N, C-alpha and C positions, 0 to 999 in steps of 0.2 A: 504493500500500500503506500503510495507516494506521499510526502509529508504537504499539507496544504501551503500553497504560496501566501506571501503577506497580505496581498489584495484579497484573497478569498478569506483569509482569518479575519481582515478587517470587516469585510462585508458581512460574514457570519455573525461578528460580535454587535455589529449596528443591528442587524435584524433580531438578534436574541434581545438586546437592549429596547428595541421599539415593539416587541411582543408583548410587554406588559407595562404596568406602571410601578416605577421605583418606590413609590410611597407604600405600595401595598403587591410586593412580587407574586407574579402568578406561578403556579405549576408549571405552565408551559415555558414561561421565561427561565425559571431554575431549570427545567431539562434542556433547553437549547444552550445556556450557559455551561452546564454540566458537560454536555456532549462535547463543546468546544475545548473545555478544561481537559476532557480525556484525549480528544484527537491532537490537542497540542499543549501540553503541561507548561512548557516553557513560555507560553504566550501570557506573561505575568498580568498583565491590564486586565485580561478576562478572568484569571483566577483572583486577583484582589476584588474584583466587581462582584463576582459570585459570591464570595466571603462575604462581602459588605451587605448583598441582598439577603443572605441568610441571617446576618445578624440584624437587618430591618424586620424580617419576620418576627426573630424573637423580641425586638422593642416594641413591635407594635402588637404583640400578644397573639400573632394569627395561629399560633400552634397551643393555645390555652388547654389545660388538661391533659397534655402529652408530656412525656419524660423529655426535657431538654437536652439531655445529655448526648443523645446521637447528633443534634444539631451542632452542638459545642463542639463535639468531635471532628464532625466534617469540617466545620469552619477552621478550628485549629490545624488541621491536617493541610486545608488549602492555604492557609498563611504561612505554615511551614514551606510548603510547596513555593510560594511566591518568594520567600526569602531565599531560598536556594536558586531557584531559576531566575533570578534577579541579580543574582551575586551580591546579596546582602544590600539592596539598594535602600537608601533612606525612606521612602513611602513604604515599601513593605515591612521594614523594621518596625516603623511607627504604628501600622496597623496591627501586626503581631503584638507589639507592645501593649496597645489598647486594649486588646482583646483579652491578654493574660491578667492585665490589671483590672479590667473591668467583670470578667467572666470567670476567671479561674483564680483571683485573689493572690496573685502572684507580683504584687507591685515591686519587689526587690528585682525579680528578673525581668519585667516589663522596664526599669529604670536603666538597667543595663542596655537594654536594646534602644531606649530613647538616647542615651549615650552615644551610642555607635552611630544611629541615625543622625545626630546633630554634628559629628564629626564629619560623616560623609557629607551632609547637606551644605555644611560649611566651608568644605573644600570646592565643592561646586559653586558656590557661591562666590568664592575667592577666585575661581578661574573665570566666570561669567563677569565680575566686575572688572577684573584686568582686561578682558576682551572689550567690554565697553568703552572703557578709558582708552584703551589701544586704538579703536575705531575712532573715538572722538578727536584725539591727536591727530589721526591721518586726516580727519576731516577739516581740521585746524581753522574753524570759523570761530567768532567770538561766542556765539551760542553753546557750540560743542564743547570749547575750552571751559566756559563757565561750568558746564554740566560734569565735566571731567574734574574740575578743581572741588566742587561739592560733593561728589562722590569719593573723589580720593581723600577727602578729610574723614570720611567716615570709614573708608577702607583702610586707613593708616590706623585708626583706632581699633578696628576690628582684626587686623591681620599685620600687626607692626613687625612680624619676621619674615613677612613675603618679601624677598629680594626682587621677585619679577615686578611686583606691585609698586614696591618703592621706586624702581628703575624707570617705572612707565610714568609714576607721578613726577619725577623728576623731569623728563620730558615735558609733561604738561605744564609743569610749572615754569620752564625755559619758553615754551611757546607762548604761554599766557604773558610772561614779562615782554616778550617781543612784541606782543599785540597791545601792551599797554594796560593790561587786567590786572597786573601786580607790579608793585615796586620793586626794586632791586634787591632790598631786604628780604622780601618774601619768596624769592625764587630759590 
């Protein structure tokens, strides 16, 4: 059996998502998302969404009178799968942490996951800010340099040890001084 292509996965995800109301997930919607998760367990976006839908059912008490443990076990399995399939991405770690904290009374384990997610998200944020500042420097207009200076102030506070950011900010200040946006003592 051939693995579905990306376009096919996205189309199936959209069809599954549109097959019901996210506020009150239907059995058909859950079935379609489960089939997609089985066909491609590494399609983390679907796995996370399916886990969220199942939790949504628990929050809205659609399964009142039934033992919630099978649903909890499925959600936890899906979230663990998403963490593994996403190479421990920040969103997957946060979702697993929230689940463990909320439904499994494992706040200590959740805190470790939140810390790991924060570190990964912080690294992504640093890289994105570096890219923006670099882009704005390349544009080199008054407006873009002002944006780069404002973001640079925050970036320096959050990431004082980032050599890449500091170097790019030095370039920003040099360009800003040349444009008269900074005095010589500020560059």
